[in-house]
C-alpha positions in Angstrom: 71.7 -83.6 152.3 68.5 -82.5 154.0 65.8 -85.2 154.4 62.2 -84.6 155.3 59.8 -87.5 155.9 56.1 -87.6 156.2 53.6 -90.4 156.9 50.8 -91.0 154.4 48.3 -93.9 155.0 50.8 -95.8 157.2 53.5 -95.2 154.7 56.6 -93.2 155.3 57.6 -90.9 152.4 60.9 -89.1 152.5 61.7 -86.2 150.2 65.4 -85.7 149.6 66.7 -82.3 148.5 70.2 -81.7 147.3 72.0 -78.4 147.5 70.5 -75.7 145.1 72.8 -74.1 142.6 72.3 -71.5 139.7 74.0 -71.0 136.4 77.7 -70.2 136.5 79.0 -66.9 135.1 80.5 -68.8 132.1 77.2 -70.4 131.3 75.4 -67.0 131.6 77.9 -65.4 129.2 77.6 -68.2 126.7 73.8 -67.9 126.8 74.0 -64.1 126.3 76.4 -64.5 123.4 74.2 -67.0 121.6 71.2 -64.8 122.2 73.1 -61.7 120.9 74.2 -63.6 117.8 70.5 -64.6 117.1 69.4 -61.0 117.5 72.2 -59.7 115.2 71.4 -62.3 112.6 67.7 -61.4 112.7 68.5 -57.7 112.5 70.8 -58.2 109.5 68.2 -60.3 107.8 65.6 -57.6 108.4 67.9 -54.9 107.0 68.7 -56.9 103.9 65.0 -57.6 103.4 64.2 -53.9 103.8 66.9 -52.9 101.3 65.7 -55.5 98.8 62.1 -54.3 99.2 63.2 -50.7 98.7 65.2 -51.5 95.6 62.3 -53.5 94.1 59.8 -50.8 94.9 62.0 -48.1 93.4 62.7 -50.1 90.3 59.0 -50.9 89.9 57.9 -47.3 90.3 60.6 -46.2 87.7 59.5 -48.9 85.2 55.8 -48.1 85.7 56.3 -44.4 85.2 58.6 -44.7 82.3 56.6 -47.3 80.4 53.4 -45.4 80.9 55.0 -42.2 79.6 56.5 -43.9 76.6 53.3 -45.7 75.8 51.4 -42.3 75.7 54.1 -40.7 73.5 54.1 -43.7 71.2 50.3 -43.6 70.9 50.4 -40.0 70.0 53.1 -40.5 67.4 51.4 -43.4 65.8 48.2 -41.3 65.5 50.2 -38.5 63.9 48.5 -37.4 60.7 45.3 -39.4 61.3 42.4 -37.7 59.5 38.7 -38.1 59.3 37.3 -40.2 56.5 34.7 -38.2 54.6 32.4 -39.4 51.9 32.4 -37.5 48.6 29.7 -37.4 46.0 27.5 -40.5 45.7 29.3 -43.3 43.9 32.7 -41.8 44.6 35.1 -43.3 47.0 35.7 -41.8 50.4 38.6 -39.5 51.0 40.6 -38.1 53.9 39.8 -34.7 55.3 42.8 -32.4 54.9 44.7 -31.7 58.0 45.4 -28.0 58.6 49.0 -27.2 58.3 50.7 -26.0 61.5 53.0 -23.5 59.9 52.7 -21.1 57.0 56.0 -22.2 55.6 55.1 -25.9 55.6 55.2 -27.7 52.3 52.6 -30.2 53.5 50.8 -31.2 56.6 53.3 -31.4 59.5 52.6 -34.5 61.5 55.4 -33.8 64.0 57.4 -30.9 65.0 60.1 -30.2 67.6 62.8 -28.0 69.0 66.3 -28.9 70.1 67.3 -27.7 73.5 70.0 -28.4 76.1 69.9 -31.2 78.6 66.4 -32.4 78.9 64.8 -29.5 77.1 63.8 -31.0 73.8 60.2 -30.5 72.9 57.9 -32.6 70.7 54.6 -31.7 69.1 52.4 -34.4 67.5 49.4 -33.6 65.4 46.3 -35.5 64.3 42.7 -34.7 63.5 40.0 -34.9 66.2 37.0 -36.7 64.8 34.1 -35.9 67.1 33.0 -36.2 70.7 34.3 -39.2 72.6 36.3 -40.6 69.7 39.7 -39.0 69.9 41.3 -37.2 72.8 44.5 -35.3 73.6 47.4 -36.5 75.6 45.7 -35.7 78.9 42.5 -37.5 78.0 40.5 -34.3 77.3 37.8 -34.2 74.7 38.3 -31.2 72.4 34.6 -31.1 71.5 32.3 -32.2 68.7 33.8 -30.0 65.9 36.5 -31.8 63.8 39.8 -30.0 64.1 43.4 -30.6 64.6 44.9 -31.7 68.0 48.5 -30.8 68.9 50.0 -32.7 71.8 52.9 -30.8 73.2 55.5 -32.8 75.2 58.2 -31.0 77.2 60.3 -31.2 80.3 59.9 -28.5 83.0 62.4 -28.9 85.8 61.9 -32.5 86.9 58.5 -33.0 85.2 57.7 -34.5 81.8 54.6 -32.5 80.9 52.0 -32.5 78.2 49.4 -30.0 76.9 46.8 -30.4 74.3 46.0 -27.6 71.8 43.3 -27.5 69.2 42.4 -25.6 66.0 44.2 -23.0 64.0 44.4 -20.6 66.9 46.2 -23.2 69.0 43.7 -22.8 71.9 44.8 -24.8 74.9 42.4 -27.6 75.8 44.2 -27.6 79.2 47.4 -26.2 80.6 50.6 -28.2 80.9 50.2 -31.1 83.3 52.9 -33.5 84.7 53.0 -37.0 83.3 56.0 -38.0 85.3 57.8 -36.2 88.2 56.8 -33.6 90.7 58.4 -30.1 90.8 57.0 -29.6 94.3 58.8 -32.7 95.7 61.8 -33.3 93.4 63.7 -35.4 96.0 60.8 -37.5 97.2 59.3 -38.6 93.9 60.5 -39.9 90.6 62.4 -37.2 88.6 62.9 -36.7 84.9 66.6 -36.2 84.1 66.6 -36.0 80.3 64.2 -36.0 77.4 65.8 -36.4 73.9 64.1 -36.6 70.5 65.6 -37.5 67.2 64.1 -37.7 63.7 64.8 -40.1 60.9 64.6 -38.4 57.5 65.6 -39.4 54.0 69.3 -39.3 53.3 70.0 -36.4 50.9 72.8 -38.4 49.2 71.2 -41.8 49.1 67.4 -41.7 48.8 67.2 -45.4 49.8 68.7 -44.7 53.2 67.5 -42.7 56.2 69.6 -40.7 58.7 69.0 -39.6 62.3 69.0 -35.9 62.9 68.0 -33.4 65.7 65.3 -30.9 65.4 67.9 -28.2 64.7 69.0 -30.0 61.5 65.5 -29.9 60.0 64.6 -26.9 57.9 61.3 -25.1 58.7 59.7 -26.4 55.5 61.1 -30.0 55.7 59.2 -31.5 58.7 56.9 -33.4 56.3 60.0 -35.5 55.3 60.2 -37.0 58.8 59.6 -40.8 58.6 60.3 -42.0 62.2 60.6 -40.4 65.6 63.1 -41.7 68.2 62.5 -40.8 71.8 64.6 -41.3 74.9 63.4 -40.6 78.5 65.8 -40.8 81.4 64.3 -41.1 85.0 65.9 -40.9 88.4 64.5 -43.0 91.4 63.7 -41.9 94.9 66.2 -43.8 97.0 69.6 -42.1 97.5 71.6 -44.7 99.4 72.6 -47.2 96.7 76.2 -48.1 96.2 77.9 -45.4 94.1 79.8 -47.8 92.0 79.8 -48.6 88.3 78.3 -46.5 85.5 75.0 -46.3 83.5 74.5 -45.2 79.9 72.3 -42.1 79.6 70.1 -40.8 76.8 73.2 -39.1 75.1 75.0 -42.5 74.9 77.5 -41.4 77.5 78.7 -43.5 80.4 77.9 -41.7 83.7 79.1 -42.7 87.1 76.4 -43.9 89.5 75.6 -41.3 92.2 73.8 -43.4 94.8 70.5 -43.2 93.1 68.7 -45.6 90.7 68.5 -44.5 87.0 66.5 -46.0 84.2 66.6 -45.0 80.5 63.6 -45.7 78.2 64.0 -45.7 74.4 61.6 -46.1 71.6 61.4 -45.6 67.8 58.0 -45.0 66.2 57.2 -44.8 62.6 54.8 -42.3 61.2 52.1 -44.6 59.9 50.0 -41.8 58.2 52.9 -40.2 56.4 52.1 -39.9 52.7 
């Protein structure tokens, strides 16, 4: 042992130093192992948090897009057949202005119309009367103008986009061209995509008039669209993320069980009664 003494104010102070030694190899390995375990735990926690955040974000975007689209479609269907109230001669009650028929073969004002296609290619047209400026608008929020006339909201799927276009008047002049409500054809793999759009119509059962039955557009005769009482819509969307576990199944718009493919899918359904059907 080394001893070094110094004298301070007539006092002798000795400083004793023992032999210096560092950490052994075993201690160093234990410390590195513990540190590595902490880093791995933190990394795993970060990855789980990121995956959870991605899942929540994907689910939220799907829910927001689907609910907004279905809300717009529902609003249009519930307006179907709405007509301007007009006052007749003094002392007489008010009456509804007639809505111009869509087709020459119609037996009455057609509030809705559609076509049956393949996967995701159904179309739906909903009609109601435009009152005047800043009162009613089409599915894209456009104001057709001050002259009362019929508005036709056209819903369709083009590639991965759910689109809508507003038409007005007898000539069917476009208020604006088709615009996407959900999806992006220019970025189909980096944005929400529409996988299917199906529409069914509930009409009076020909055998039992007290019952209704669900049919496709192809089953409705050209002059029978005025018999539609309720419209049922199904919208199927696909999320952005592509690294989810490809296990289990989901039920699509055609009521079939489909195997998961590593992406998130959500199906939105709604039934909307034609309130203005006479």
